[in-house]
C-alpha positions in Angstrom: 0.0 0.0 0.0 2.9 2.3 0.8 4.3 1.8 -2.7 0.9 2.5 -4.3 0.5 5.8 -2.3 4.0 6.9 -3.2 3.5 6.2 -6.9 0.1 7.9 -6.9 1.8 11.0 -5.3 4.5 10.9 -7.9 2.0 10.7 -10.8 0.0 13.6 -9.2 3.0 15.8 -8.8 4.4 15.2 -12.3 1.0 15.7 -13.9 0.3 18.9 -11.9 3.7 20.4 -12.6 3.3 19.8 -16.3 -0.3 21.1 -16.5 0.4 24.2 -14.4 3.5 25.0 -16.5 1.4 24.6 -19.6 -1.2 27.1 -18.3 1.5 29.5 -17.3 2.9 29.5 -20.8 -0.4 30.2 -22.5 -1.2 33.8 -23.4 -4.5 33.9 -21.5 -3.3 32.2 -18.3 -4.9 33.4 -15.1 -2.0 32.3 -13.1 1.0 34.5 -12.5 3.9 32.3 -13.1 5.9 34.6 -15.3 9.2 34.0 -13.4 8.8 30.3 -14.2 8.2 31.0 -17.8 11.1 33.4 -18.1 13.4 31.0 -16.3 12.5 28.1 -18.6 12.9 30.3 -21.7 16.3 31.5 -20.5 17.4 27.9 -19.8 16.2 26.7 -23.2 18.0 29.7 -24.9 21.2 29.0 -23.1 20.9 25.2 -23.8 20.5 25.9 -27.5 23.5 28.2 -27.6 25.5 25.5 -25.8 24.5 22.8 -28.2 25.3 25.0 -31.2 28.8 25.7 -29.9 29.6 22.0 -29.2 27.9 20.6 -32.3 29.7 20.5 -35.7 28.3 21.7 -38.9 25.9 19.0 -39.9 24.7 20.4 -43.2 27.2 18.2 -45.2 26.5 15.2 -43.0 22.7 15.4 -43.5 23.1 15.4 -47.3 24.0 11.7 -47.1 23.4 10.5 -43.5 20.6 10.2 -41.0 20.9 8.9 -37.5 18.3 7.9 -34.9 19.5 6.8 -31.5 17.2 5.9 -28.5 18.5 5.2 -25.0 15.8 3.6 -22.8 15.9 2.9 -19.0 13.2 0.8 -17.5 12.5 -0.1 -13.9 9.8 -2.5 -12.7 8.8 -3.7 -9.3 6.3 -6.2 -7.9 6.4 -7.0 -4.2 9.9 -7.9 -3.2 11.0 -8.4 -6.9 12.4 -5.6 -9.0 14.2 -5.3 -12.3 16.3 -2.5 -14.0 17.3 -2.7 -17.6 18.9 -0.3 -20.1 18.4 -0.5 -23.9 20.0 1.4 -26.7 18.5 1.3 -30.2 20.4 2.5 -33.4 19.2 3.3 -36.9 21.8 4.7 -39.2 21.3 5.3 -42.9 23.6 6.6 -45.6 22.1 7.4 -49.0 23.1 8.3 -52.5 26.9 7.7 -52.5 28.8 7.3 -55.7 26.4 9.4 -57.8 23.3 7.9 -56.2 24.4 4.3 -56.8 25.1 3.1 -53.2 23.0 3.2 -50.0 24.0 1.7 -46.6 21.9 0.9 -43.6 22.3 -0.3 -40.0 19.9 -1.0 -37.2 20.5 -2.8 -34.0 20.1 -2.9 -30.2 22.2 -3.1 -27.1 20.7 -4.1 -23.8 22.0 -4.8 -20.2 20.3 -6.2 -17.2 21.5 -3.8 -14.5 20.7 -5.8 -11.3 21.2 -9.5 -12.4 18.8 -12.4 -12.2 18.5 -15.9 -10.8 17.2 -17.1 -14.2 14.3 -18.8 -12.4 10.6 -17.7 -12.6 10.1 -19.2 -9.1 12.4 -16.7 -7.5 12.3 -13.8 -10.0 9.0 -12.8 -11.7 10.9 -10.5 -14.2 13.3 -13.1 -15.6 13.4 -13.3 -19.4 15.5 -14.8 -22.2 17.4 -11.5 -22.3 18.7 -11.9 -18.8 21.5 -14.2 -19.7 24.1 -12.5 -17.6 25.0 -9.0 -16.5 27.1 -8.1 -19.6 25.9 -6.1 -22.6 23.9 -8.1 -25.1 23.7 -7.0 -28.7 21.3 -7.7 -31.6 22.0 -6.6 -35.1 18.7 -6.3 -37.0 20.0 -5.1 -40.3 23.5 -4.2 -41.8 23.7 -4.1 -45.5 24.9 -2.2 -48.6 22.5 -1.6 -51.5 23.9 -1.0 -54.9 21.5 0.5 -57.5 21.7 0.7 -61.2 20.8 4.3 -62.4 18.6 2.9 -65.1 16.7 0.7 -62.6 17.6 -2.5 -64.3 18.8 -4.1 -61.1 19.8 -3.5 -57.5 21.9 -5.8 -55.2 21.6 -5.8 -51.4 24.4 -7.6 -49.5 24.4 -8.2 -45.7 21.9 -8.8 -42.9 18.4 -7.9 -44.1 14.7 -8.7 -44.2 13.4 -10.1 -47.5 9.9 -8.4 -47.8 8.7 -10.4 -50.8 8.7 -13.7 -48.9 7.2 -12.9 -45.6 10.1 -10.8 -44.2 12.6 -13.7 -44.0 15.5 -12.5 -41.8 18.9 -13.6 -43.2 22.6 -12.9 -43.8 23.1 -13.0 -47.5 22.4 -11.5 -50.9 19.3 -10.2 -52.6 19.0 -9.2 -56.3 16.1 -7.2 -57.7 15.7 -7.1 -61.5 13.8 -4.5 -63.6 12.1 -3.0 -60.6 10.3 -0.2 -62.6 9.0 -2.5 -65.4 5.7 -4.3 -65.8 7.5 -7.6 -65.2 10.1 -7.7 -62.5 11.6 -10.3 -60.2 14.0 -11.0 -57.4 16.2 -13.9 -56.0 17.9 -14.3 -52.7 20.2 -16.7 -50.8 21.5 -16.6 -47.3 21.7 -18.0 -43.8 18.7 -17.4 -41.5 19.1 -15.2 -38.4 18.1 -16.3 -34.9 19.0 -14.6 -31.6 18.0 -17.4 -29.3 18.8 -20.7 -31.2 21.6 -22.0 -33.4 21.2 -21.7 -37.2 24.8 -22.3 -38.1 24.1 -25.0 -40.7 20.7 -23.7 -41.9 20.2 -21.8 -45.2 17.3 -20.2 -47.1 16.7 -19.2 -50.7 13.9 -18.2 -53.0 12.5 -15.9 -55.6 9.6 -13.7 -56.5 8.0 -12.6 -59.8 6.0 -9.4 -60.0 3.7 -8.4 -62.8 1.5 -5.3 -63.5 -1.1 -6.8 -65.8 -3.5 -3.9 -66.0 -4.0 -0.5 -64.5 -4.3 -0.6 -60.7 -3.2 -4.2 -60.3 0.0 -5.8 -59.0 0.4 -9.6 -58.7 3.3 -11.4 -57.1 4.3 -15.1 -57.0 6.9 -15.9 -54.4 8.7 -19.1 -53.3 11.1 -19.7 -50.4 12.9 -22.8 -49.2 14.1 -23.0 -45.6 16.6 -25.8 -44.8 16.7 -26.7 -41.1 19.7 -28.8 -40.6 19.1 -29.3 -36.8 16.1 -31.6 -37.5 17.2 -32.6 -41.0 14.2 -31.2 -42.8 13.3 -28.5 -45.3 10.2 -26.3 -45.8 8.8 -25.0 -49.1 6.5 -22.0 -49.0 4.7 -20.8 -52.1 2.5 -17.6 -52.0 0.4 -15.8 -54.5 -0.5 -12.2 -53.7 -2.6 -9.7 -55.7 -3.4 -6.1 -55.0 -6.1 -4.1 -56.8 -7.0 -0.5 -56.7 -10.6 0.6 -57.5 -10.7 4.3 -58.1 -9.2 6.5 -55.4 -11.2 5.2 -52.4 -11.0 1.4 -52.5 -8.1 -1.0 -52.1 -8.1 -4.8 -52.1 -5.5 -7.5 -51.3 -5.9 -11.3 -51.9 -3.4 -14.0 -50.9 -3.1 -17.8 -51.1 -0.2 -19.9 -49.7 0.9 -23.5 -49.6 3.4 -24.9 -47.2 5.1 -28.2 -48.2 2.4 -28.8 -50.8 -0.3 -28.5 -48.1 -2.9 -25.6 -48.0 -1.7 -23.0 -45.5 -4.0 -20.1 -45.8 -6.2 -17.9 -48.1 -7.4 -14.5 -47.3 -8.7 -11.2 -48.6 -8.9 -7.7 -47.1 -10.6 -4.6 -48.5 -10.4 -0.9 -47.4 -12.5 2.0 -48.3 -12.1 5.8 -47.5 -15.0 8.1 -48.1 -14.3 10.9 -50.7 -14.8 13.6 -48.0 -12.8 11.6 -45.4 -15.7 11.5 -43.0 -15.4 7.7 -42.5 -13.4 4.6 -43.5 -14.0 0.9 -43.4 -11.6 -2.0 -43.3 -12.6 -5.7 -43.7 -10.5 -8.9 -43.6 -11.3 -12.6 -44.0 -8.7 -15.4 -43.6 -8.9 -19.1 -43.7 -6.1 -21.1 -42.1 -5.6 -24.8 -42.9 -4.1 -27.7 -40.9 -0.9 -28.7 -42.6 0.4 -30.8 -39.7 3.7 -28.9 -40.1 6.6 -29.3 -37.6 8.5 -26.3 -38.9 10.7 -24.3 -36.6 10.5 -21.3 -39.0 6.8 -21.4 -39.9 5.2 -23.0 -36.8 7.6 -22.4 -34.0 5.2 -23.3 -31.2 4.2 -26.7 -32.5 6.5 -28.5 -30.0 4.7 -26.8 -27.1 1.1 -26.4 -28.3 0.9 -29.3 -30.8 -0.1 -28.8 -34.5 -2.2 -25.9 -35.5 -5.9 -26.7 -36.3 -8.1 -25.1 -39.0 -9.9 -21.9 -38.3 -11.5 -18.9 -40.0 -10.7 -15.3 -38.9 -13.0 -12.4 -39.7 -12.6 -8.7 -38.7 -14.2 -5.4 -39.6 -13.1 -2.0 -38.4 -14.3 1.6 -39.1 -13.8 5.2 -38.1 -16.5 7.9 -38.2 -16.2 11.6 -37.8 -19.5 12.3 -36.0 -18.7 15.9 -35.1 -15.7 18.1 -35.7 -14.7 17.4 -32.1 -15.8 13.7 -31.9 -14.8 10.6 -33.8 -15.7 6.9 -33.1 -13.7 3.8 -34.1 -15.6 0.5 -33.6 -14.2 -2.9 -34.4 -15.4 -6.5 -34.4 -13.3 -9.7 -34.9 -14.2 -13.3 -34.7 -12.4 -16.6 -34.8 -14.6 -19.4 -36.1 -13.6 -23.0 -35.4 -15.2 -26.3 -36.4 -16.4 -28.2 -33.4 -14.1 -31.1 -34.2 -11.1 -28.8 -34.3 -11.7 -27.2 -30.8 -8.9 -27.6 -28.3 -7.0 -25.5 -25.8 -5.0 -23.8 -28.5 -7.7 -23.4 -31.2 -10.6 -21.7 -29.4 -13.5 -19.8 -30.9 -14.0 -16.2 -29.8 -15.6 -12.8 -30.6 -13.9 -9.5 -29.8 -15.7 -6.2 -29.7 -13.9 -2.8 -29.2 -14.8 0.8 -29.6 -12.8 4.1 -29.1 -14.2 7.6 -28.7 -11.8 10.4 -29.5 -12.7 13.9 -28.3 -11.0 17.1 -29.3 -12.8 20.1 -27.9 -9.8 22.4 -27.8 -6.6 22.8 -29.8 -4.5 22.0 -26.7 -6.6 19.1 -25.4 -7.4 15.6 -26.6 -9.3 12.8 -24.7 -10.2 9.3 -25.5 -12.3 6.5 -24.0 -11.8 2.8 -25.2 -13.8 -0.3 -24.4 -12.8 -3.8 -25.2 -14.7 -7.1 -24.7 -13.6 -10.7 -25.5 -16.0 -13.6 -25.4 -14.2 -16.9 -25.6 -15.9 -20.3 -25.8 -16.3 -22.2 -22.5 -17.3 -19.1 -20.5 -13.9 -17.3 -20.6 -14.2 -13.5 -21.2 -12.3 -10.2 -20.8 -13.5 -6.7 -20.3 -11.3 -3.5 -20.4 -12.1 0.2 -20.1 -9.4 2.9 -20.6 -9.6 6.7 -20.6 -6.9 9.3 -21.0 -6.4 13.0 -21.4 -3.6 14.6 -23.4 -2.4 18.2 -23.1 -0.1 19.7 -25.7 0.3 23.5 -25.6 3.0 23.4 -28.3 4.9 21.0 -30.5 7.7 21.1 -28.0 6.0 19.3 -25.1 3.0 17.3 -24.1 1.7 15.3 -21.1 -0.8 12.5 -20.9 -2.7 11.2 -17.9 -4.8 8.0 -18.0 -6.4 5.2 -16.1 -7.8 1.7 -17.0 -9.8 -1.1 -15.5 -9.5 -4.7 -16.7 -11.2 -7.9 -15.6 -11.2 -11.4 -17.0 -12.1 -15.0 -16.4 -10.0 -17.8 -17.6 -10.2 -21.6 -17.2 -7.6 -24.1 -18.2 -7.1 -27.8 -17.9 -3.6 -29.4 -18.1 -3.2 -33.1 -17.6 -6.5 -33.4 -15.6 -5.6 -30.4 -13.5 -8.2 -27.7 -13.8 -8.1 -24.2 -12.5 -9.9 -20.9 -13.0 -8.7 -17.4 -12.7 -10.9 -14.3 -12.4 -8.8 -11.3 -11.3 -9.3 -7.6 -12.1 -6.7 -4.9 -12.4 -6.8 -1.1 -12.0 -4.1 1.0 -13.6 -3.1 4.7 -13.5 -0.4 6.1 -15.7 1.2 9.3 -17.0 3.4 10.0 -19.9 5.4 13.2 -20.6 7.4 14.3 -23.6 9.6 17.4 -24.1 11.6 18.5 -27.1 14.9 19.8 -25.7 16.3 20.8 -29.1 15.5 20.2 -32.8 17.2 16.9 -32.6 16.8 15.8 -28.9 13.6 14.6 -27.2 13.0 13.3 -23.7 10.1 11.0 -22.8 9.1 9.6 -19.5 6.4 7.1 -18.5 5.1 6.0 -15.1 2.5 3.3 -14.5 1.0 1.8 -11.3 -1.2 -1.4 -11.4 -3.3 -2.9 -8.6 -4.0 -6.5 -9.5 -6.4 -8.4 -7.3 -4.6 -11.7 -8.2 -1.4 -10.3 -6.7 -1.0 -9.3 -3.1 1.4 -6.5 -4.1 1.1 -3.6 -6.5 3.3 -3.3 -9.6 5.2 -0.2 -10.6 6.8 0.5 -14.0 9.0 3.5 -14.9 10.4 4.1 -18.3 12.4 7.0 -19.7 13.8 7.5 -23.2 16.3 10.0 -24.7 15.9 10.2 -28.4 18.4 11.8 -30.7 17.8 12.3 -34.5 20.3 13.8 -36.9 
């Protein structure tokens, strides 16, 4: 209870300071906080002068390079357990070298567990696969060079990359795109799959795609990928047909059909429509997933834990309506439909309903209320209600305060052991963001949760320093 009261006080103080400061900076403020405003403006002016003196001339740098760096510190506590971690994310891009022929790109992450772990869920509720030891851990997401032909006849990408054409395969290797701007184009790739948590030293993947533009508004793609998993001495072959069609300026459609190891994997279609005046939009999606009985580590990684995937149909529809200039509503419905013979603990039928009300009654204020309800077969259900208010006097800073209530009922049966859970949780949170300079932004988040299933309250604090050049 002491932790809860302390966190509530912190949230109240942070929110009050930000809101009062915002009122003080407004032209029609009834509060006399001119000294605070002048002090802040003086600090910001001196800070900008300081950064200008220590910063080199970036005009030449920005012609070819862009850099995005995000340093994140996170603290979590629950009862006697706590966890402190630090993360650093990098995105670096270099464009148009050698007369526009060469681009380079790097993205990755560093992370460190600052307080150690026992690597056991029984003694540490915050343990994860990232808590290997107390040293820095690194993950390179992408690191490649992209060579482009000025006549767009080909481009070659070498290094660690995602291959978009075949389901975003992650690999170290080479990718060749041919005649990208023509009505018929294609690509081929070959490389070694990337995995951060299991060995892929002897695995390899390869494939191709063929793209055609048969008529106005249509694009169709046939793609194939082979994944060779040497650990279990097997290979997977995935073939996919995609087609995109534009109907006028308001309607878009996308259809897809895929086969995995000569067995039906899935078929689906989605359609989106935007009203000519922008007053509403509608998005619908329908997918049918088969039961290939696959044991693939790449395409069905949870089979070893949850058994083979069974057949199901997934339908969803979502829309947004501008009811008034200050009010918009975004409802959504989704449903998973399962044949009775295919029902099990993994493949369950459900319906999900959600709706968000967005309110903008003032240029400086936004508010929203969201409701979410899940109805899962066998009496399981979930209900959530969230409301928040956002204040943004200028583009340089903003603060958000919100609260949510969630309750659910869940039953499970494992090897003749049955149990039911029906907790509820109440959460309050606040987020703040301030733009220190044109290239540096500071964010902070604070969240407190009171969960009836736990005897203690949980606390999460997260701060981010973002630099963009």
